[in-house]
N, C-alpha and C positions, 0 to 999 in steps of 0.2 A: 103244636106250638101254643104257647100261652099268649100269643099276640092277636089283637084285633087290628084291622086295617086302620081304624081311627087312632088307636093307641100308638101304633108305629109312627104314623105321620106326625102326631102331636109330639111324641118323644124326640123326633128328629127336628122339631121346629118347622114342620112342613104342613101344619094344619091348613094353611092358606092354599095348599095345593090339592086339598081333598076334592074340591069341585072339578079339578082338572083330571081326575082319573075317571074313565080310561084314557084320556089324552096322555097321561103319564107313560102309557105303554108306547107312545109314539116318539116322544122327545124328552130329553133331559137337558135343559140349558146348562152351558158351562158356567161354573161359579168362579168369579175372580177372587183370587186369594193372594193378598199381600202384593209385593212388587218384585220384579226381577224374574228370570227364567226358572222353570221348575228344576230343582236339584235332583229329582228322581226320574226314572223311566216309568212314568205312570201307565199302567196296563190293566187288562182284565184277562182272566183265564177264559178262553173262548167258549168252552162248553158249559160254563156257568150261565150263559145267556141262552144258547140253543145249540143243537147238533147241526143245524144248517149253517155251515161255515161262512158262506157268503153273507147271510143275514147278520151273523155275529160281527163280521168285519165292518159291515155298513153301520151297525150301531156303535161299535167302538170308535171308528174313525169319524163317521158323520154326526152321530148324536152326542157322543161324549167328547169329541174333538181330540182324541188321543192319537199318538203315533206308534204305540207299542202294544203288543198282544202276546200272551203266553199260550203255547200250544199243548193241549192234553188229549182231547178226542174230538172227532168230527165225523158226521155221517154214520154215527153209531160204531165207529172203529177207533181204537186207540191210535194215537199218532204213530206209534212204533209199528203198527200193522198196516199202514197205508201202502197200497201198491204204487207202482211207478207212475201210473196215470194220475192217481189221487195226489201224490206228492207234487206233480206238475200243476194240477188244478189248484192246489193250495198255494203254490208259489205265484200263480197267475192272479189269484184273488187278493193275496197280500200286496202284490205290486199295484193292482188296480186301485186299492184303497190306501196305498202309500203307508203300509204298516210294516214295522220291523218286529222281529221275534226276540223276546227277552231271553227265553230258554226253552229247552225241550222238557216238558213236565212229565217225565217218564215214570213208569212204575218200577224202576230198577231197585232190586233188593226188597221189594214189598212182598215177601214170601216167608215161609217157615225156614228157620235156621236148621240145617241138616244135623240130625243127631240129638237135638234138644227135645224135651217134652213138647208136645203139640201146644201151641199158644192158644189161649182162649179167644184171641183176636183173629185167629186164622180164618180167612175167607168170610168173615162176618161183616165186612165193610165194603162199600162201593169201590170197586177197583177200576172204574172208568173204562169199561170195555177192554180190560186186559187181565190175563191170568197166566203168569209164567212161574213155573216151579223153580227150585233152586238150581237145577241142572241147566236151565235155560239162560241164566244170568249173564254169562260171558258173551253169548251171542246177542243178547239184548243190549249189552253195552256197545258191542260193535255196531248194531243198528242205530243206536243213539248217536254215536260218533258220526256215522254217515249222514244222519238227519241234520246234525249241526252244520255240516257242509252244504246240504241242500237248502237250508233256511238261513244261512249266514248268521249263526249265533255261536257264542263261545261257551254256553252253559248247559249242563245236563243236571236235572234234579233227580235225587235218589233218596232212599230210605235206609233203615238198618234192621230190617226183618221184623216180623210180627212180635209184639211185646211178650216177653217171657215173664213168668211169675218171679223167677230169679235169674236174671241175665248174667250175674257175676261169673259163673263158671265158663261162659262162652264169650265174654266181652272182649278179651284179648284177640280171639280168633276172628270175631266180627270186625274189630278194628283193622286187623291185618287184611281182611278182604276189602274193606273200604279203601285202605291205603294202596293196595294193589290196583284197584280201579282208578284211583286218583293218579297213580303213576302212568297208567295207560292213557288217561285223558291228557296228562302233561305232554306226552309225546306228540299229541295232536294240538297242542296249545289251547286246551280246553280246561274249563273249571268244572269240578264236580261239586254240586250243591247238596248237602245233606239237609233234608227238611226235618224239623222237630215235629213229630206226628204222635198224637196221643195213643194210637194203637200200635206204635212201633217202639223199639227199645230206647230211642232218644225222643223224649216228649217235651221236656222243660228246658228253661235256660240253664238250670243247674246241670242237667245231664248233657246238654249240648256243649257247655263249657268244658266238661271233662273229656268229651270225645275229641274236641278240637285240640286240647292240650296233648292228648295221646297220639294224635295224627298231625304232625307239624307241617306237612306239605302245604305250601302256600296256595296251591291251586285247589286245595280241599277246603271248601267254605261252607257256611251255614245258610240255608234258606230259612230265615227266622220267621216263625209264625206265632205271634202272641196269642191269637185265638185258640190255637191247638194247645198251647201251654195252659191257658186259663181253663180250658175244658177239663183238664186233669186236676184242677184245684190249685195250681200254682199261680203266683202273681207275676205275670210276664214283665210288666213295667211298673215300678223301676227294678224290682228285686231280681228277676231272672236276667234282664238285659244287662244289669251291672256286672254280671259274671261272665259276659261274653267278650272275647277279644274283638274290638270294633272293626279292626282291619280284616277280619275273617268273615264278616257278614257280607254275603255276595248276592242276596236277593231277600225280599220280604213279601209275605202274603198278608193281606188285609181282610179280616172278617171279625165278627164279634160274637159274644156268647153271654148267656145268662145262666146263673147257677140255680139248681133245683134241689129239693130235699134228697137226702141219701146220696150225696156226691154226684148227682146226675146233672146234665146240662141240656140247654137248647141253644141252637144258633140264633143270632140276632143280626139285624142290619147294623152296619158300622155306625157307631155313636149311640146305639140303643142297648148296649150291654156293659159288661164290667171292665173291658179293656180300656185303659187310659190312652186312647189314640192320639189325643192332642199332645200329651207329654211324650209319647213314643215317637211321634213324627218330629217334634222339636229336637229330641235327642238324636235321631238319625241324621237330621240336617247338621246339628252341632258337631257330630262325630265324623262328618265327611262322607256319609253314605250317599252314593250316587248311582246305584244300580236299579234293577227292576223293583217296582212297588206294585204288586198285582192284586187287584180285587178278586177275592175268592169267595163269592157271596155265601154259598151253602144254605143260608136262610131262604125259605120259600114262602114266607108269610104274606106276601103280596098277591099270591094266587098262582103265579107262573114263575119259572126261572127268570124270564126276561123282565117282567115287572118287578120282581124282587131285586134283581141286579140294578135296575134303575133307581129304586129307593136306596139301596145300599151305596151306590155310587154317589148319590146326592149327600148321603151321610158322610162319606169319605171326603168329599170336596168341602163340606162344611167344617170337618175336623181340620183340614188343611188351612182353611180360612182362619179358624181360631188359633191355629199354630203360627199364623203369620207367614205361611209358605205359599208361593204362587205356583200353581200347576194348572 
């Protein structure tokens, strides 16, 4: 990464906190932002902090003062591979910390599309302790539906297969698979969230808008990730966001990115990159978005995932303050 600890803190307006690190690892005070209740379900993806689920919940609820969490992996297992005891342990810990689950951040459809040339993105990225081939996807969806009931959430996150050099010959079939999955979710009163992911076939606002138009099911919604879109060289806000049907955005991930030469990128703490988070947050509030808004840190420039999440959460709360939003 191109970040020093000093530059990150200064860039976020946190220079005064430098002397407080390592205490920064212990507590991040809540930031008062605007007036009124938070319009979003402000959350953190649990494994961005630690694989120790109880510690992650303590930080989210106790240190960050949040009431929501997004589940992806814990104890070095993907959430979809937890056994019965681990599911019960997870439920107990959530209840203990009075945390509710925004969605199941599953790896559904994060695999190769059968019959297409092998994607250059195939198996090259962190799959968060999960690896399911194309033949396992129907069973994986069944498992996700079951987990929604276990964790009292109505949302499942999915993808649309590793990014192909030319997805056009396969796009209609991919859409049909997504629509079929959405219909199965609808029978269980669940929402299927497609995340725009730079290593999958829907990465930008432009691409997401096209898929949502092709799949009109109202329970098929977008997990909007401006950082992922920016990583691919797109301008997520305002350009990409303007192309999205606002009533089809069912979740949002928060992270930031800096561009590098030759179209490469590095992750950054929220507020330390090129995403206009103040404008994006204001637009989400203006357009009536009231679903999960999850910090997905990804940047590890503060030394550890936990420390980096604390810095990035501080950046997110400062962006909310600047946007005039109370969370």
